[in-house]
N, C-alpha and C positions, 0 to 999 in steps of 0.2 A: 392718360387712361386711368382710371380709377378702378377700385377695389372694394368689396364691401363684406365686412365678418361682421354675425351673430354671434351674441354671449347671451345665455340665458341666467347672470350672475349678478349679484352686485358683490363688494367685499365690503366687510364688517370686520371692525377691530373687538375681539374678545378676550377677556383677563383670564389666564390659569394661575389661580389660588397659590395652588400647592408649588408652581415654581416662579411667581411674582413677576410675569411678562405677558405684554399681551402680543397675541398673535391676527393675522390677517386671515379670515377665513371665509369661503364661499355661503352665502345664502343666496340657495337660488330662486328665482322669480316663479310668478306662476306663468301656466301654459299659454296664457296670453299675454303676455310681457315679453322684450327681450330688449337688448342693448344694439345698435347696431354702429360699428367705426366703420366708416369709408376714408379710405386712405386715398390720398391724392397727390399731384407733383409737388403743391405748394403745402400740403399739411394734411390735418387728420382731423374730421368734424365727426361729432358723437350724434349720435340721435338718440331717442327712445319710443317705442314701439308699444301699445298698449292697446289693446280691443276695446277695451272698457273704458278707457280715457277718449272719446271722440273718435275711434280707430283710425288713426293717424302718427306718423312720425314726428317727434319733436324734436326742434335741435337743442342739443345743453350746450350752453357757453360755458367756457370761452372753447375755440379750435385750438389745436395742439401742432405743435412740430414735428414733424417724422422722426426726431430723436428720441420720441416719447417712446414707449412698447406700450401695447395694448393694455397689459398687466398695471401697470403704472397708469394708465389714463382711466381703466374702469376705477381703481383706488380712490381719485382723484374725483371723480363725478359720483361715485355711490351715495355717498350723505348729498348730496343735493338731489337726486332722482328720490332717493328714500323720503325727503322731507316735501318734494314736490307735487310725489303723487303719491303721498300716507302710505307707503310700503314698510312694514316692520323690521 
């Protein structure tokens, strides 16, 4: 049995000068883009969908074990997605 969950944001580190710390902040994706995390019995697979980039799902490697939360996965792949698809 497999479930899919959609997310419309990336997580980026933002520095707060007055507190001298970094925070993880949600940066919304455009309305034609989203991240899809597929939960299976063997692990979790991350796909990026963009109608602008050939209108297809792109598998983002690596796959993750079921021990990771979706939030941790998005934090890990946000930089890869931003670099690969030119998202600021």
